[in-house]
N, C-alpha and C positions, 0 to 999 in steps of 0.2 A: 202534828196537831194533837192537842190534849183532849182526851175523851170528856173530862170533867168540864172543860171550857165549852165544849159543844152542848153539854147538857144544860148549861145555864145561859146559853147564847140567846140574845134578844132577836126580835124579828128583823130589825134593820141590819143586824150583824150577819144573820143568815143570808139576807139579800146581798150584802157585801161579799160573802163567801161565794154565792152564785155568780156574782159579777167577776170575781177572780177566776172562777172555773171557766166562765164564758169568754174571758179575755177582753172585758169591756174597759179595762184600765187604759188601754191604748186610746180608745175614743175619748175618755174623760181627760187624759193628758192633752190630747190635741184640742179638745174643747176649751180647756183652761188656757192653753197657749193662744187660741183664737180670741178668747175674751180679753186676755192681756193685750193683744195687738189692737183690738177694737177700742180698748180703754186708752191706749197710747194715741190712737188715731183721733179719738175725741179730744184729747188734750191738745194735739197739734192743731185741730180745727179751731179751738177756742183761741189759741195764740195767734193764728193767722187772722182771725176776725179782729183781734186787738190791734195787730200791726197795720191792717188795712184801714182801720179807723184813724190811726195816727197819720198814715200817708195821705188820706183825704184832707186832713186838716193842714198838712204841710203844703200840699199842692195848691190849696186855696191861697195861702200866703205867697207862694212863688209866682202865681198868676199876675199879681199886682206889680211885681218887679220886672216883668219881661219887657215893658216898653222902654225903660231907660237902658235895659240890657241890649236891646236891638240897636240903639244908637251907638252904644259902646262897641258892639260887635262890628258895626260898619267901619268905625275908625280903626279898630284893632285888625280887621281884615286888611285894610290898606297898609297898616304897619307891617303885618306879616308878609304881604306881597312884596313890599320894598326889601324887607330882610331876606326873603327868599331870593330875590333877584341879586342882591349884594352877595349873599353866600354862594349862590350858583356861579356868579362870575368869578369869585375867588376860588371856588372849587374847580372850575374849568381851567383857570390859570395854574392852579396847583397840580392838576392832573397832567397838563402839558409839560410842566417842569419835571414832574415825576417820570413821564415818558422819555423826555430828553435825558434825564439823569440815569434812567434805567438803561437806555441805549449806550450812554457813556460808560456806565458801570459794566455792561456786558462786554463792551470793547476792552475796557481795562481788565475785566476778568479773563477774557480770552488771551489778552496779552500776558497777564500774570500766569495764566495756565501754561501758555507757551514757555514763559520763562521758567516756570516750575518744571515743565517737561525737560527743558534744556538743562536745568540744574540737575534734575533726576538722571537724565541721560549722561550728563558729565560725571555725576557721582557714580552711576553704574559703570561707565567706562573706566573711571578711576579705580573702582573696586575690582573690575576685571583686570586692569593693568596691575594693581597692587597684588592681586592673586597670582597673575602671570609672573610678576616680578619676584614675588616670594617663591613661586615654584622654580623660576629660573635661578634665583639665588640659592635655593635649596639644591637644585641640580648642580649649580656652580660649586657649592661647598662639597656636594657629593662627588663631583668629578675631580675636584682638587684632592679630596681624601683618597679617591680611587687612584689618582695620578701618583700621590705620595706612596700609597700602598703598593702600586705597581713598581714604583722606583725601589721601594724596600724589597719587594719580592724579586726584582731584577738583581739587586745587589746580592741577595741571598742565593739566587739562582747562579750568578757568576761565581760566588764562593763555592757553591756546590759543584759547579762545572769544573773549576780549578781543582777541587779536591778529588773529583772523580778522575780527571785527567792524570793527576799524580798517582792515584791508585792503579790506573791502567798502565802507566809507565813502570811502576814498581812491579806489577804483575808480569809485564812483558820482560823486564830485566830478569826476573826470576825464571821465566820460561826459556829465555835465550841461552841459558847454560846448556841446554840439551840441543846439540847441533842437528840431530835428526829431526827435531820438531821445528826447526827454523822456518822451513818452507810452510809447514803446517800453520805456524803462527801468523804468517803473512796473509794467507787467504784461506782461512779455515773452512768456510762454508763451501767454496768451490772445490777444494781438495777432498773434503768429506764426500761430496757427490762423486768426484772422480774415483775415490777409493771404493765406494760402493759399486761403481761401474766396473772397475778393475776386478774387484772381488767376484762380481757376478760372472765376468768372462773367465777368470781364473778357475772358478768352480766348474764351469763347463769344460775347461781344458783338463782339469784334474779328473773329472768324470770320464772324459775321452781317454786319457792316459791310463787311468785305472782299468778301463775296458781293454785297452791294448795290452796292459800288463797281464790281465787274466788270460787273454788269448795266448800271449807268449808263454806264460807259465804252463798252460795246458799243453801247448806244443812241446815245451821243454820236458814236461813230465812224460809225454808220449815218446819223445826221442830217448829219454833216459830209460824208459821201459824197453824200447826197441834195442837200445845199446846194451842194456843188461841181458836181454835175451840173446843177443848176438855174442856177448862176452861169455854167456853160459854155453852156447854152442861151441865157441872157440875153446873154452876151458875143457869141455867134454872131448872135443877133437884132439886138443893137445894131450889131454890125459890118455885118451885112447892111443894116440900116436906114441906117447911116452910109454905106455904099457906094451905096445907092440914092439917098440924099439928095445924096451927092457927085456921082453920075452925073447926077442931075437938075440940080444947081446948077453943074456944070462945063461949060465951053464951050471945047472944044479946036478950034483952027483946022484942024488936019488930023489925020489918023490917025497920022502920024509923031510929031507932038507928044504925042498921047495915048500912043503906044507908048513914046516916050522917058520920059514921066512914069511910066508903069506900070513900065517896066524899072528906072527909078531906085528906085521904091518896092519892087519885088521884090528889087533888090539890097540895099536897106536892110533889108528884112524878112529876107532870107537871112543878112545879117550878124548881125542880132539873134538869128535862130534858131540860128546857129552858137554865139554866146555863151551862149545859154540851154542849148543841148545840152552845151557844156563845163561850164556851171554844174550841169546835171543829173548829169553824170558825176562831178563832184567831190562833189556831194551824195550820190550813190549810194555812192561809196567811203567817205564819212564815215559814212553810215548803216550800211554793212557793218562798218566798224571799231567803231562804237559798239555794234552788236548783239553782235559778238564780245566786246568789252570787258564788256558787261553780262553775257553768259553766263559769262565768266571770273570776274567779280565775284560772280555768284550762286554759282558753284562754290566760290570762296574763302569766301564767307559760309557755305555749307553745311559746308565743311571746318572753318571756325572754330567754327561751332556744335557740330559733332561733337567737336572738341577741347575746347570748353568743357564739353559734356556729359560727356565722358570725365573731364575734370578734376573736375567736380562729383561724378561717381560715385566717383572715387578719393578725393576729399575726404570724401564720405559714408562710404565704406568705412573710411578712416582714422579718422573720427569714431566709427564703430561700434567699431572696434578699440580706440580710446582709451577709450570708455565701458566696453567689456568689460574692458580692462586695469585701469581704475579700480575697477570692481566687484570684479574678482579681487583687486586690491591691498587693498581694504577688507576683503574676506572673509578674505584671508590674514593681514592685520594682526589682525583679531579672533581668528582661529584661533591666531595666534602668541601673543596675550595669554592665551588659554585654555591653550595648551600650557605657557607659562611658569608660569601659576598651578598647573597640575597638576604640573609638574616641581618647583616650589617645595614643594608639598604633599608630594610623594613624597620629596623630599630631607629635609624636616623629619621625616617619618615614619621614614625610614631612620636619621636621627640619633637619634631617640627609641628605635628598636629597638636600635641599637648601644649606646646608653647602658644600656638594660635588659640587653642581652647581656653587657656588661662587668660589670654588677652581679651577674648570675647566675654568671659565671665567677669573680668574687671570692668569692662565697658558696661555690662548689664548692671553690675553693682553701682556704678557711678550714675546710671540712669534711674536708680531707685532711691527713695528717701532713706536716710541713714537708720532711722528707727525701724523701718520695714526690713531693711537688710539684716539688722541685728536680730530682730524677731525670727526671721526665716532661718538664719544660721542657728539660732538657739533651738528652734523646733527640729531642725535636721539632726542636731547633736543629741537632743533628748530622745528622739525616735530611735536613733542608733544605739544609744547607751542603754535604754530601757527596753529595747526590742519590742516596740509598740507596733502592732499590726493595724491595718485599716487607714493609713495615711497615704494619700495618692499624690500629694504635691500641690503646688499653687495652680490656680485655674489657667494661668498663662501657659503652663507646660502641657495642659491636657487638651488643648484645641489648636487648630491650624486653619489657615485659609490662604487664598491667593495673595501674592505680594501687593497687588494694587488695593487690597482691602485692609492692609495693616494699619494705615492711619485711622480709618473709620473705626476699626475694632478697638484700637488703643484709646481713642478719644471716648468711645462709648463705655469701655470697661473701666478706665481710670485706675485708681488704686485697688478696685475690686479684682483686677487681674492677679493680684498678689495675695488674695484670700486663699487659705489652705483648705482643700477639699478632703473631708474625712468620711468614714462610713456612717458614723452615728455620733450623737452628742456625748456618749460615754467616753469615746476616744478623745474628743475635744476637751471635755472636762478634766480628764486625767492629765493631758498635756498642759492645760492652763494652770492646774494646781502645781505642777512641777515648775513651770515658769514663774509662778507667783512666789513659791517658797524660795527659789534660788535667785529671784530678782534678775532673771536672765533676759527679759525683754517682753514685748507684747506682740501678739499675732491675732489675726481674725480668721475664724474657722467657718466652714460651710458644711455642716453635717447633712449628709444626703437624706437621712431619715426625717429631717425637719424641713427639707426644702419642698414646698408645695406651691409652686408658681401657678398663677391663673392661666388656664388655656385661652388663648386669644384667637379669634377668628379674623385673620388678616384680610383686608380689602384687596381687591384685584386691581392693581395699577399697571399691569403688563410689565414691560421692561423698564418703566420709569421709576418704579419703587419695588424693591424686593425685600422680604423679611430677612434680617441678618441671620436668623437661625438656620435658614436654608443655605446660606453661603459658608457656614462654618462646618468643619469636620471634627468630630469628637466621638468618643466611645458612648454608646447608648446609656451606660450606667451613670454617666456624668450629666445626662440631659437636664435633670432638675437644676443643678447649679448653673449650667450655661443658660438655661431659660430664665433663671432668676435675674441674670445680669443683662442678657441681650434679647429677652423675649419681647420687649415693648419697643424695639427699635427697628426701623426700616431704612435700608440704604437707598438713597434717592439719587436721581440723575443730576439734579441741580437744586439751587436754593428755592425756586418757585415750587417745585414738587415737594420739597421738604416742608415748606410752609403749609401747603395744601394738606399734606398728611397730618401735620400737627393740629390744624384747625378743624378739619372735617372728621378725621378718624380717631382723634384723641390718642395718637401715638407719637413717639419721638422719631424725628427724621434726621438723617445725617448724610452729608454728601461724601463723595470719595476723598475730597480734600480735607475732611475733618470738620466742616462747618455743621454745627448741631442746632436743631430747633426742637425744643421739648414741647410737650402738650400744653404747657402754660403760656407758650408764645415767647419764651426766653431764647434769645439767639446767642450762640457761642461759636467762636471761630477765630481765625488768625493764622499766622505762619506757623507751620509745624515742621520741625527739622526731621526730615526722613532719614538722615544719616544716623540718628539716635533712636531709630525704631526698635522698640523692645521685642516686638514679635520677630523682626529680622534677626536680632541678636539671639533670641531663643531658638529660632529655626537653625541658625548657624551652630549654636551650641549643641542642639540635638544631632545635627548632621556630623559635626566634629566628634561628638561622643561616639556615635555609631562607627565612624571611620577609625577612631582610636581603638575601639573594641575589636573591629575587624583586623586592623594592623597588628594589635597585640595577639589576637588569635593566630594570625599569619606568622608572627615572630615565634610564638610558642610552637606552632607546627614546624617551622624551620628548625627550631632548637631540638624538637623531638626527632626530626629527620636527621639532623647532625649527630645526635646521640645514637640513633639507630645505625647510621653509617660508621660512627666511631666503634660501636660494638661489633659491627661486621668486620671492620678493619682489625680490631683486636683478635677476633676469632680467626681471621685469615692469617695474621701474623703468628698466632699460636700454632695454627696448623702448619705453616711454613717452618716454624722452629721445630715442630715435631717431625716434619718430613726430612730435614737436613740430617739428623743422626740416623734416620731410617735409610736414607740414600747412602750415607757413608757406610753403614753396616752392610747394605746390599753390595756396594762396590767392593768392599774388603772381602766379603764372602765370595763374590764372583771371581775376584783375582785369585783367592786361595783355591777355589774349585778349578779354575783354569790351570793353575800350577799343578794341582793334583791330577787333572786330566792329562796334561803333558807327561807327567811321570807315569801314569797308568798306560798311556799309549806307548811310551818307550819300553815299559816292562812287557807289554803285550808283543811288541815287535821283537824284543829279545827272545821271548818265549817261543814265538813262531819260528824264529831262526833255529833255536835249539830243537824244536820239534821236527823241522825239516832235516836237520843234521841227524837226529836220532832215527828218523824214518829211513834215511839213506843208509845209515849203519845197519838198521834192522834188515833192510833189503839185502845188503851185502852178506850179512850173517846168514840169512835164510838161503842165499845162493851157495855159500860155503857149506852149509849143512846138507843141502841137496847133493853137492859134489862129494862130500864125505860119505853120505849114505850110498850114493851110486858106487863109489870106490869100494866101500865095504861089501856091497853086493857082488861087485865084479870079483873081488878077491875070494869071497865065499864060493862064487860060481867056479872060479879057477880051481879051488881045492877039490872040487868034485870031479875034475877031469884028470886024465892020465898025464903023466909027465912026458912032454915032448921037448926036445932040445932045439927044434927048428920050427919056423912058422909054417902054417898050413897054406895051402893055395888061397884059400879064402882070406886068411889073415894077410897074406902077401898082397893080394888084390886090394884089400881094405887099406893096407899100409900105403900102397901105391896111390889110392884115391884120396887118402887123408891129407897128404902133403899139398897137392894143389888146392884142395878144398880149404885147408887151413889158411893157405896163402890168400885165397879169395875172401875168406871170412875176415881175415886181418885187414885186407884192403877195405872191405865194407865197414869194418869197425873203425878204421882210421877215418873213413869218410863220415860215418855217423858221429864219431867223436868231434870231428871238425864242425859238423852241423850243430851238435849239442853245444859246443863251446861258443859258437856264434849266437845260438839261442840264449845261452847263459849270459853272454855279453849284452845281448839285447834286453834281457830281463833286468840285468844289473843296471844298464843305462836307464831303463824305465824307472826302476826303483830309486836310483840316484836322482833322476829328474823329479820324481814325486817327493822323495824324502828330503833331499837336499835343496830343492829349488821350489817346486810348486807348493808343497805342503807348508814349507817354511814361509813362503810369501803369503800363503793363505792365512797362516797364523799371525804373521806380521800385520796384514791388512785387517784381519779380524781384531787384533789387539788395538790397532790404530782406531778402528771404528768404535771399539769398546771404550778406548781411552777418550775418543771424541764425545761419547755419550755420558760417561760416568766420571771422568776425571774431574776432581773438584777444582783444581787450579785452572784447568782450561775453562770449566764452566764459570768460575768466578771471573776469569778474564773476559769471557764472552758477555757475562752479565755487566761487568764494569764498562765494557765498550758500549753495550746497549744503554746503560745509564748515562754514559758520556754523551751519546747521541741524543738521548731524551733531554739531558741538561742543556745541550747546545740548542736543541729545538725550543726548549722552554725559554732560554735567554733570548732567542730570536723572536719568539712569540711575544714575550713581555716587552721587548724593544719596540715591536710593531704596535702593540697595545698602548705603550707609553706615548708613542708618536700620535696614535689615533686619539688618545685622551687629550694630549696637548692641543691637537687641532680642534676637538670638540670644546675644550675649555676656552680656547681663544674665540671660537664662534659664540659660545654662551656669554663670554665677557662683552663681546660686541652687542649682543642682543640686550644684555643687562643695561649697558650704557644707553642704548637707544630707548629702552623702556623707561629708564629714569628720566631721560629728557622729555619723553611723551608725558610721563606722570607729572613732571614739573609744569609743563605747558597746560595740562588739564587742571592742575590745582589753581594755576593763575586764572584760567577760564572759569573754573567753578567759583572762585572768589569774586570775580567780576559779575558773574551771573547771579550769585547770591546777593550781592549788593543791589543789582537791578531788581531782584525779587523783593527785597525789603522795600525798595522805593515803590514798587508796584503795590505792595501790601499797604504801605502808608497811604498811597493814593486811593486804594480801594476802601481803606478805613474812613478816609475823609468823605468819599462818596457815600459810603454806608451811613455815616453820621448825617449828612445832608438828606439822604433818602429817608432815614428814620424821622428826621424833623418834618419833612414834607408829608410823610405818611401820617404822622401825628396830626399835622395841620389838616390833612384831608379827612382823617377820622373825626376831628373836632368839627369841621364844617358839615360833614355828613350827619353828625349827631345834632348839630344846631338845626339843620334843615328838617331832620326827623322830629325834633322837639317842637317845630312850628305847627305840627299837626296837619289836618286836612286843609287844603287850600282850594279856592274856586278855580275853575278852569282858566279864567282870564288872567289870573295872577301869574301864570307861566309865560305869558306873551306881552303883558301890558307894559312892562318897563324894560324890556330887553334892549330897546334902542337908546335908552338913556345912558349918559355917562355915569361913571361910578361916583364922581363928585356930586352930580345933581341928585343921585339916589340918596347919598348921605344927607343932603339938605332936606329932601322930602321926608326922610326917616326922622330927622330931628323935629320937623313940623308935626308929624303924626304923634310923636311921643309927647309933645307939648299939649296937643289936644286931648290925649288920653289922660293927662293929669287932672283934667276937669271932671272925669268920671271915677275919681279915686274912691268915692263913697258907694259906688254901685257894687252890688253883689255879682261879681264876675262869673260866679258859678251857678247863677240862678237857672239859666237855661239847661245847663247840664244836670243840675239837681232835679229840675222839673222833669226832664227826660228820664233821668235815672229813677226817680220816684214813680213815674208812670209805668216804666217797665217793671219795677218791683211790684206795683199793684196788680198788673196783668199776670205776672208770674205767680203771685199769691192766689189770685182767683183760679188760675189753672190748677194749682196744687190743692185748693179747696175742693174743686170738682173731683180730682183724683182721689182725695180722701173719702168723699161721699161714695164713689164707686167701690172703693176698697171696703168700706164699712158694710155696704150691701152684700158684697161677696162673702165677707166674714160671717154675717148673719145667716146667709144661705148655707155656708159650710157648717155652722153650729147646728142648724136644723137637720142637715144630713147626718151629722155625727150623732145627734140625739136619736134620730130614727134608727140608724144602724145599731146603736147601743141597745135600744129597746128590743129590736129584733133579736140581738144576741142573747139578751136576758130572757126573753120569752122562749127562745129555742132551748137554752140551757135549762130553764125551769121545767119545761115540759119533759125533757129527757130525765132530769133528776127526780121529778115528781113521779113519773112512771116507774123508774127504778126503785124509788122509795116504797111505793105501794107493794111492788112484787117482793122486795127483800123483807119488808116489815111483816108481810104475810108469812114468809118462810121462817123468820125469827120468832114470831109470836103466833103460832097456829090458832086459827079462830079469831085472831085480832085483825084490826083494820087501821091503816094509817095513811094520811095524805098530807100534802103540802099545799097551802093556800097562799096565793100571791095577793098582797094588799096594795091597792093602787092609791096614789096620792090624790087627796081631794083638796080643792081650794077652800081654806077655812073661812068661816063667817066671823068677822071681827066681833060681832055682838054675842056670838054663841060661846058658852063656857066650854072649856076644854077639860076632859076627864083627866085627873092627875095620873091615873094608871096609863092612859094612852099617851099622855105627854112624856111619861117615863120611858115608854117603849119606843117612842119616836126617835129616829136616829138623826144624824147631822144632815143627811140629805133631805129629811122632812122639814127641818128647821131652815133650810136654805131657801125655801120659797116654792113657787109653782114650777120651777125648771125641771124637777124630778117627777117622773110619771108613776114610779112604784115606790111604796113606803117600806115594805118589808115582806118576809115570808113567814107565815104562821104554820105551826105543826098541830095537826089534830089527829089523835089516835084513840083507839079503844082496844082493850085487852080481853075480848070475849064477853064482857058484861053488857055490851050493846050501848053503853054510855060513852059519848065522846068527851075526852078530857083534854085540857090544855097542859102545857109542860109543867106549870106550877103545881098541878094537881097530882103529878106522878111521883112514885117512889124513886129511890136512888137506882135500884136495879132496872126499873122501867125506863128511866131516863137514859141509862147506859145502853139499853136495847135500842131506844130511839136514835141515840147518837151513833151507834154502830150501824144501824140501818141507813142513816144519812151518809156515813162514811163510805159504806159499800155502794150506795147509789151514786155518789160522786166518783168512786173508783171506776165504776162501769162507764161513766161518761168521760172521765179524764183519768185514765189509769196511771198509777205510779209504779216504778220498778220494784220497790219493796216497801213493807210497812213494819213498824216497830211498836208492839203493844206490850205495855207493862201491867200485868195483872188486870186485864180488862174484865176478867170473869170473877173478880173478887166480890163485887156487889150483886152478882147475878144469882138467880135461883137455879137449882140443878137443871130444870127443864130448859131454861134459856141458855145455860152453858152448853148443853148438848146441841141446841139449834145453832148457836154461835160457832161451835166447833165444826158442825156440818157445813155452815156457810163458808168458813175459812178454807176448809178442804175443797169445797166447790170452786171458790174463787182462785185458789192456788192451781187447780187443774183445769181451769177454763181454757179450751183450745184456742179461743180468739184473743183473749187478753189475760194470759196467766200472770200471776203476781207471787212474790215471795213474802212470807210473813215470819217475823221473828217475835216470839211471844214468851213472856215470863209468866209462869202460872204455878199454883199449888193444888190444882184440881185435876182429876184424871180424865175429864171429858175431852179436853183439848189434846192431851197426850195420846189418846186413842187415835186421833186423826193426824198426828204429826208424821213427817218423813224421817226426821232425825231428832234425837234428844241429847242435850248436853246437861251434865250435872255440875253445879257450881258448889264447891266446898271451901271452907275456910279453916285453916289449921296453922298454928304458930304465926298468926297475923299475916298469913300469905293466902291469897285467893288462888284457887286451882279449878280449871275447867277441863272436864273429861267427857268423852262420848260414852253414853250409857244406852243400854237397851230399854225398850218400853217397859219390859217386865221389871227391870231394876228400878226404873223411875216410879212405876206404880207401887212397887213394894216400899220404896222410900216414902211416897206420899201416905201410904197406909200406916207406916210406922209413925210418921209425924202426926197423922190424925189421931192415932191411939194415944200418943204422948199427950196431945192436947186434951183429949177426953179425960185421960188420967189426971192431968193437972186440974181440969175443971172439977 
């Protein structure tokens, strides 16, 4: 609010300000609205009075015409009674005819339904037969192909068998060159086992004989030692005997001769002894070398046997691996054949399914209009070529239902079933643009973002009528599109229910047979060929597509399995190829090691014989050395004795004892020699048995077993024989399978012929039943036409009876016994009489009644308007009273605040507000121009306002009360500020903006105004914010924050400054102003 405007404000303007503060505008607005309503009520009251006056005049005229009208009405009543009776009789007859026709129609409908069911059942059976026939024919073709394939496999198996037999014969011919293996070739497995058994027994026998040989050799060595000791004793005895005989027979001339002879013999004996000692040393070295060589050979033989055993183990392991690989190869080959057969079966099944799918798609295309087909194909191609997302397909593909609902759904949907559902209109617009540019065809789209079907509250008809939406299955995201097409349709039990749904519920009804009744009463129906059901075809296409997908996945799986098996076979064949050279290498190495082992064993045996011979020679040499040493000692002992030419008694006695003892020793020696020789013979026999017989047999059996395990030719022969057996078994198996397939094929052929005959019979039956259905449909159409005509006649009669209006009670029974012909005569007579009253106002009575009712209604409305006017006046009084109360309450608060605040702003002064009440002016009294000028709009409006204005009376310490016109500018500003602060205390504002309010004030008033602003800003009950622009220091002293506004380079800048800076700035500005002045 502007301070200057308040200083020049008139009394009525101050009153308006107080009204605004007190909130009396609400009362004034409601009072104006009430006055407006009261004015409108007064206008309606006047119009009602005018209309009532006109009605009174018209009623007076109509009263004169009522007498003639009464006569006319009597005759007219008679006529209407006759017409009612005639119409009623016709209506009764029509209803009877309708009931008979309805009964006949129901019978025909039931008959037609039965025929429909029979045709549907025949068609279903025919479809099942066709399906079974196709399946059987597919099985027939599959069996035929299998039979041919088995025949080809049999031929190939026979060729393979013949080839394998030739290989076996060739291998046997090669093996028969060895006579020793002839028996082996005849029964290899049995002889192999026998060889193992013989080898086991032979090993036990060899162990036993080797034990006997060791015992015999020990005994032989013991006997040889005993014989050697005995020979030694005999040698000593003979030598002693020879010495005694020599001594007895020699005759030395002197001792010297004897000593010379003895010394010569000693020397000769010592020379011989030295040679024997050298010979013994040489023999000992040879024995040591031979012993070491034998040990080395034994170790080499052990190593060789270990190497041979390792080779045999490796060969056995390779053979096991080879057998396992061969078994795995055979198993995988059989598995591969089975997988190929399964894959071929799945491929043929997929081809059959694709053929049937193409057939169904062609049938669906033939069931759709050509332009729709062209548009759908174009949309599909455009979607694929441009990779457009958000296209879900036609509506037909997106929903499903039970088979018995297909007819109802297709009739309801019509061509809308082929509308294309898309996510939004952007996708649809893009496809339409491409179609238009390429002139590819036309298509209708259903953008889901634009689908907003109305939600329908379906009536509850129980099981007689069900909303079609509840019978359809679809994805929730397509609900708007489905509801758009099928939302207003209910599937009804029969035609009556469909008609009831259409008439009462304002919905479309359709029966299961496809008869449709829309909400406008239009009836559609007729024969519908269920064999061309597009939903059936779409369901079949979906099922076949899923089956094709599954079979293709199965075929791909079989292909992957076959590839996996093929890879495994290749791996196994590679391993087998790697094993063959490995086996060959092991066999050759084992044979070479066996040959080396035999050579080593022979070398060891030769060395051991040499060692035994050397040991025997060594023993003989040692014996000779001992004899020589003993002779040397005896000769030396004899040299120390005296020469005697004859034997002493002791020597003679010794000589006498030596002869029989020598003889005894020789006899014992002969006996021991005989025993030794027997032992040697026994040892030789055992050695010959072992070396020449048992060990050779062992080697032979071992060689045979090794040959049976590792010989390549024998193994190939055995493999060929096994292959021959497998080939023969395969030929036998394929022959049996061929016979089985021939039997199955013959059985399938019989069933195919039987099914074809049944299918032909069913087709004939279906044709006959379809003709019957058409006849029944024609009969039903005729009945429906007659029914429609009778229904139209019934409706027309009911309308005519309704147009007759109200009738007296006697009219319903008065003419019921009359004949229809008599009634027509009476009606003609009544019409003739009515012609006499053609000039009569036939609506006089109705008009009189109508006008009377209008007059009564207007009188009632007049009374209501009076009551409404009284209530409005009462409301206006209440509003005026409440407004005056609000004005007085606000005035008292503002006047009190004004006195207090003015006393603070102008110390010693006094100010008050005076309410001026509105006086009813005297028309003859002259009005003061000044008072007329000060009077506001409310004063000039009349006596409706109680108060005229608010007058300000102030004094500034002089004691004289002055009006606003008598005050100076600064005093007016103080008064205006006091009024503002008084209003602020009564109706506080959040903040105030004052622009140089202290410009016209004296310094003392600036100080009081500044103090008042600080007091109001810090008031604990109603604090306020003040934004003030000033060039005087009094207000700055009381401020909380000071901003300095500067202008430089045509840009204004605002900065926070301190009070001291602000005061200094004001002082500088004041000095500049004084200097300028």
